[in-house]
C-alpha positions as semicolon CSV with decimal commas, in nm:
position;residue;x (nm);y (nm);z (nm)
1;M;1,653;-0,062;1,219
2;L;1,467;0,241;0,963
3;R;1,450;0,597;1,133
4;A;1,155;0,652;1,295
5;G;1,026;0,963;1,062
6;A;1,180;0,843;0,739
7;S;0,998;0,443;0,752
8;I;0,660;0,657;0,894
9;A;0,640;0,900;0,538
10;L;0,860;0,586;0,336
11;S;0,490;0,335;0,406
12;L;0,226;0,623;0,382
13;A;0,384;0,672;0,022
14;A;0,399;0,363;-0,011
15;L;-0,013;0,233;-0,005
16;T;-0,175;0,224;-0,338
17;A;-0,510;0,063;-0,392
18;G;-0,789;0,096;-0,663
19;G;-1,073;-0,044;-0,872
20;C;-1,109;-0,094;-1,285
21;G;-1,445;-0,145;-1,439
22;G;-1,790;-0,385;-1,505
23;S;-1,660;-0,726;-1,315
24;D;-1,387;-0,617;-1,214
25;T;-1,404;-0,361;-1,009
26;G;-1,512;-0,559;-0,687
27;D;-1,168;-0,781;-0,777
28;A;-1,010;-0,455;-0,750
29;T;-1,151;-0,341;-0,397
30;S;-1,101;-0,662;-0,292
31;A;-0,727;-0,543;-0,370
32;A;-0,734;-0,215;-0,187
33;E;-0,880;-0,399;0,098
34;A;-0,667;-0,646;0,146
35;Y;-0,381;-0,416;0,073
36;V;-0,505;-0,155;0,363
37;H;-0,644;-0,445;0,630
38;D;-0,308;-0,645;0,608
39;F;-0,103;-0,340;0,615
40;G;-0,237;-0,198;1,016
41;K;-0,221;-0,613;1,046
42;R;0,169;-0,548;0,994
43;D;0,208;-0,832;0,724
44;G;0,472;-0,696;0,562
45;K;0,461;-1,021;0,355
46;A;0,075;-1,005;0,299
47;V;0,155;-0,563;0,169
48;C;0,415;-0,626;-0,119
49;A;0,165;-0,967;-0,246
50;D;-0,123;-0,721;-0,245
51;M;0,174;-0,413;-0,449
52;T;0,252;-0,478;-0,791
53;R;0,627;-0,566;-0,902
54;S;0,695;-0,142;-1,028
55;L;0,471;-0,024;-0,726
56;Q;0,756;-0,260;-0,473
57;G;1,102;-0,165;-0,646
58;Q;0,948;0,148;-0,561
59;F;0,911;0,155;-0,215
60;R;1,253;-0,090;-0,199
61;A;1,420;0,211;-0,348
62;A;1,284;0,487;-0,145
63;V;1,405;0,240;0,193
64;V;1,690;0,192;0,040
65;K;1,775;0,507;-0,036
66;A;1,727;0,650;0,341
67;N;1,874;0,414;0,533
68;P;2,161;0,256;0,281
69;Q;2,197;-0,044;0,540
70;V;1,881;-0,257;0,444
71;R;2,056;-0,228;0,042
72;G;1,975;-0,620;-0,060
73;Q;1,688;-0,682;0,155
74;G;1,373;-0,778;0,039
75;C;1,030;-0,623;-0,020
76;A;0,833;-0,796;0,280
77;T;1,137;-0,797;0,510
78;L;1,176;-0,396;0,416
79;M;0,792;-0,321;0,482
80;N;0,835;-0,549;0,811
81;L;1,046;-0,282;0,947
82;A;0,897;-0,004;0,828
83;L;0,530;-0,136;0,966
84;A;0,714;-0,166;1,314
85;S;0,807;0,226;1,364
86;L;0,483;0,363;1,355
87;P;0,242;0,311;1,640
88;P;-0,003;0,081;1,720
89;D;-0,291;0,360;1,696
90;Q;-0,199;0,492;1,340
91;L;-0,218;0,092;1,259
92;R;-0,527;0,015;1,391
93;R;-0,690;0,320;1,105
94;F;-0,495;0,170;0,883
95;A;-0,672;-0,208;0,950
96;Q;-0,990;-0,057;0,979
97;A;-0,980;0,172;0,639
98;D;-1,281;0,223;0,394
99;I;-1,225;0,193;0,066
100;D;-1,481;0,369;-0,159
101;R;-1,461;0,549;-0,507
102;V;-1,358;0,210;-0,686
103;K;-1,350;0,323;-1,080
104;V;-1,181;0,098;-1,317
105;A;-1,104;0,076;-1,682
106;G;-0,914;-0,137;-1,887
107;S;-0,643;-0,242;-1,677
108;Q;-0,640;0,033;-1,460
109;G;-0,803;0,128;-1,153
110;T;-0,868;0,429;-0,935
111;F;-1,017;0,353;-0,518
112;R;-1,007;0,629;-0,220
113;Y;-0,934;0,529;0,148
114;H;-1,027;0,720;0,497
115;L;-0,812;0,694;0,794
116;G;-1,036;0,849;0,998
117;S;-1,087;1,228;0,881
118;I;-0,811;1,198;0,590
119;N;-0,866;1,047;0,275
120;V;-0,624;0,894;0,065
121;P;-0,660;0,784;-0,315
122;G;-0,488;0,496;-0,463
123;K;-0,462;0,309;-0,828
124;V;-0,469;-0,039;-0,872
125;A;-0,279;-0,243;-1,167
126;K;-0,414;-0,570;-1,293
127;E;-0,073;-0,750;-1,283
128;D;-0,026;-1,131;-1,449
129;G;-0,437;-1,151;-1,468
130;A;-0,473;-1,041;-0,993
131;W;-0,525;-0,658;-0,892
132;K;-0,257;-0,526;-0,695
133;V;-0,215;-0,226;-0,567
134;S;0,000;0,053;-0,790
135;C;-0,025;0,364;-0,679
136;C;-0,138;0,612;-0,391
137;V;-0,020;0,993;-0,269
138;S;-0,119;1,044;0,119
139;S;-0,301;1,372;0,144
140;Q;-0,121;1,467;0,518
């Protein structure tokens, strides 16, 4: 089991999403929405599928650093452990998060999502032809 404080912080730090330009804006927005909604549904496999490979690697490294006993586990397993440590009310807010301010430039983009009164910036990137969440930083 992950340490509760560490897993909450790591899960929040891992959140990301974004948008890109032109006709890609809708797809980038959909990627950001899928990410936060899958997070809110405690679907670790889907959350990891919504992330770029780079972000998955960053997430795994951070979780293993804080919890060496989980070394060798995949992103989905680690994400499910992290999600299990979050209170249901917090996850409900993720499932209902609104995405806005999606901006796309080439194969990169930014966005913002709202968790109640908390605004969280995020990034997306196009990877293998699909938009994926690539970064975000929680303000709290």
